[in-house]
PASETI-708021 format. One record per residue (C-alpha): z negated, x, y negated; residue number from 0. Coordinates in steps of 0.02 Angstrom, whole numbers, plus 50000, padded with zeros to 5 digits. Layout:
pz:px:py:num
Z:X:Y:NUM
...
END
This chain:
pz:px:py:num
50135:49688:51497:0
50048:49771:51359:1
50131:49728:51174:2
50202:49883:51094:3
50238:49896:50922:4
50417:49946:50957:5
50587:49898:50833:6
50622:49750:50952:7
50446:49686:50928:8
50443:49728:50768:9
50616:49615:50725:10
50510:49466:50808:11
50374:49496:50669:12
50505:49507:50538:13
50600:49351:50589:14
50435:49234:50620:15
50384:49297:50439:16
50557:49264:50360:17
50552:49099:50437:18
50379:49049:50363:19
50375:49140:50205:20
50571:49147:50178:21
50545:49338:50133:22
50680:49431:50223:23
50642:49594:50309:24
50743:49709:50191:25
50617:49663:50060:26
50465:49674:50162:27
50529:49856:50217:28
50588:49895:50012:29
50483:49922:49859:30
50453:49758:49803:31
50275:49720:49746:32
50293:49539:49697:33
50167:49433:49772:34
50258:49336:49903:35
50331:49505:49950:36
50167:49585:49972:37
50095:49452:50073:38
50225:49451:50183:39
50222:49647:50201:40
50018:49625:50230:41
50053:49487:50361:42
50177:49593:50451:43
50050:49735:50457:44
49923:49645:50523:45
50021:49572:50663:46
50078:49734:50708:47
49905:49818:50728:48
49814:49671:50799:49
49959:49574:50911:50
50074:49717:50961:51
49947:49853:50948:52
50041:49964:50842:53
49961:50133:50758:54
49946:50158:50572:55
50108:50273:50564:56
50189:50168:50673:57
50159:50035:50566:58
50200:50115:50427:59
50382:50165:50482:60
50395:49995:50532:61
50362:49915:50361:62
50457:50062:50280:63
50300:50132:50202:64
50175:50276:50250:65
50016:50258:50368:66
49919:50256:50213:67
50002:50109:50139:68
49990:50021:50322:69
49804:50055:50332:70
49798:49967:50132:71
49901:49821:50187:72
49785:49789:50343:73
49638:49803:50245:74
49713:49685:50112:75
49768:49565:50256:76
49608:49551:50317:77
49518:49513:50139:78
49649:49389:50139:79
49590:49297:50283:80
49415:49283:50234:81
49468:49218:50067:82
49609:49100:50110:83
49638:48963:50228:84
49826:48963:50189:85
49816:49147:50234:86
49724:49123:50412:87
49852:48972:50446:88
50021:49099:50395:89
49944:49225:50534:90
49891:49123:50659:91
50075:49058:50647:92
50169:49212:50647:93
50066:49286:50782:94
50080:49153:50899:95
50286:49151:50873:96
50274:49357:50902:97
50159:49332:51078:98
50270:49185:51117:99
50420:49299:51099:100
50364:49438:51179:101
50309:49320:51326:102
50122:49363:51303:103
50036:49198:51294:104
END
């Protein structure tokens, strides 16, 4: 089975992020630009792209933004991964939980 960026699978991402960061789905999808929310949103977008194989428009819809915001979030997440071991650890933990949740381990 190939993972898909469906609402059900996106909810796995949101639950994993909330458990790891404390940022709930409604804040990730909301207008907030606080650093904790923005990091959670970046990680959500990147996991949806790399683990679920979502398109930019799909990811934008899932995070409550447009496709341009999804592209920017993914780019910023990749920069964060290059600069911060903490971001790498966070991404790895979220991605692992999502893979496990969809049975793609």
